[in-house]
Every structure is written in C-alpha cells, then in structure tokens.
N, C-alpha and C positions, 0 to 999 in steps of 0.2 A: 781545363780543370774545373773552372767555375760551372760549366755546363753539367758535368758529371755530378758535382755536389748538389746542384739544383735538382737534377733528375732523381738522385737517390733520396733526397729530402722529400720530394714530391711522391715518390714511390712509398716511402715509409709512412708519410701522412695518409696516403690512400689506403694502405693496409690498416693503419690505426682506425680510420673512419669506417672501414668495412667491418672490422672487429667490433667496434662500438655499436654499429647498426645491428649486427647479429646478436650481441648481448642485450640490446635494449628490449628485445622480446622476452628475455629471461628476467628482466628487472621489474616487470609488471607484478603487482601484488598477486599472490597465489590464493589468499583467503580474504574474506570480508573483514575489514578493519575500519576504524573511525576514518572518515573522509574518503572511503572507497567510493568509486563511481561504478554502480552495478546495473546490469541489465538482467531482468528476471521475468519469468512467466509465472502466472498465479491462477489459482482456482479457489473460489469460496464455496463451501458445501454446507448444506444443512447438516448439523451434527447428528441428527436422529435418523435421517433417511439417506444421507450421503449424496443427495441430488445436488448437482452443480447449479448454483444460483447466479454466479458471476465469474467471469474469467477474463484474462487479458495479458498484456505485457507492459512493463514499465522499463523505459530506456534511460540510461544514464541517471539513475536514482542515486543521489548523494546521501550517504549516512553521516550527518554532521552533529548528531545528538545521541549520546550513549544511553539516554533514558528511554528511548522509544522501544516499545515492545517488539517491533519488527527488527530493529538493530540487535536487540538482545537475543532474538531467535536465530538470526542469520550470522551473527559474529562468529568468525572462524570457519564459516562454510567455504567450500571450494567450488570452482567452476564445475558445473554438471551435477552438483549435489542438490538434493531436494530435502526440504524440512517442512514440517506441518505442525500446527498448533491451533487451539481454539483462541481466537482473538476478536476484538471488537474494533472495527474501523482502523486497520493498521496503516492506511495511507492518509488518515486524518482528513477525510473528505466530507464528514457530517457537517451540515450547515444548520446550526441552532437558530439562525434568524428566520428560517421558514417554518418553525413550529407555530401553530395557531391554536386558538381556543374556540370551542363550540359549547354552547349551553346544553346542559343535560336535557332540558325540555325539548330542544330541537332534535337531539339524538333519539329521544323516546318517540317523538312524532315520526321519525324515519324508521322506527322499529329496531334500532340499534341498542343493545344493552350498554348501560353506563358502567363499563368495567375496563380496567387496564388490560391491554392485549387485544381488544376487539378491533377488527378491521373496519374502516369506514370508507366507502366509495364517494368521492366528491367529483362528479363529472368523470373526466378521464384519468383522474389521479386517485391513488389509494393512500390512505393514511392509517396510522395505528394509534390507538389511545395509549399514551405513555404515562399519563398522570391524571389524577383527579384533584381539582382545587375548588376551594370555596372562597368567593370574593364577595364580601358584604352580604352574605346569606344566599348568594346565587351560586349554584354548582356548575362548574365547567369541566370539560374534558380537554386535556392538552393533546393536540394531534400532531404527529410527526409524519410528514410526507416525504422524508428523505428515503433514498433507496434502502432496501432491507440490509444490504451488505454494509451499510454505514451505521445502522442503528441497533443491530443485534450481534451477539457473539456467534461467530460461525467457525467452522473448521477450514482454515486457510492452508493451502499447500503452495509453497514457493520453490521454483527451480532456478538456480543461478545459471545464466547462459553466458555472462561475460563479467569480468572484474577488471577495472582500470585503476 
C-alpha cells in the first residue's frame, strides 16, 4: 500500500512538473515592458538619404529606465515587431570626454572653415566642429570625434528578436 501511494504521488508530481515546464514558455513577457530583457537588431540611417551608417545587434538589453527614448519607442512592442524613429544616440554611447578644442588659427592654416558642422581630418580620425567658443579673446572650435551615430540624430530602426 505504501509503495502505490508513493508511486502515485511521484506520478502526480511528475505530471505537475511537466505542465509547469510547458507553461513556463507561455509565462515569458509578450511585449516590451519595464525590466524586460530584449534582444534586438538595429540600423541607423541618414534621414536624408536613407543610407545605412551603422547596424548591429544588442543581446539581453535591459530596459530599467522609463525615461529613455529607446524604451519609450519600444514599450509595448512584440517579438518580431519593427519600430523606427529619428533618435540621437539611443544606446547612450557618446563619450563627451573625447571632445577636444582646436584654435581657429590652426584650422584656417589647414584650410578648414571655422564653422559648426565642418568635418576635420586629424590623422586617421575624423571630427566635426560642434561648437565655437571664445576663451580670453582666442577663438576655438570644439571638435567631436565620436562616431556619427552617437553625435547626430539619425533614423533608427529596431526589430525585436527576443523578449525575456
């Protein structure tokens, strides 16, 4: 008698565990919500020409801040869904510490106009003049050598491939 009770208890427990395992797949979030862990692919395009400037995949990206533009765009999105919007640096990869200053005189000697938006080649790096400042009567250009996809507003397209 004790053996049959044990085997029926074990059988019932096995059935319960099997059902729990099957249902666990159904319990995963179906849409992007706060604290979702998301895998997505992305493309950043020039909004004027639609040329792809940057692309890739982010794996297990956690949305733990409701104020981010990326979370606001993707909130409620489902697996397989694509969304796009013009955003600036949605992954917050811009590094302000690598901004540098160059005097207007040096830029003029290089033949580079002293104007915001001008591209400046410095060896193997490219920078863009993002600001003009005057310090004690000396004019400087603030140069940003961060990648374009972190310093400019671009058309970003995201496709959700997994939600955990």
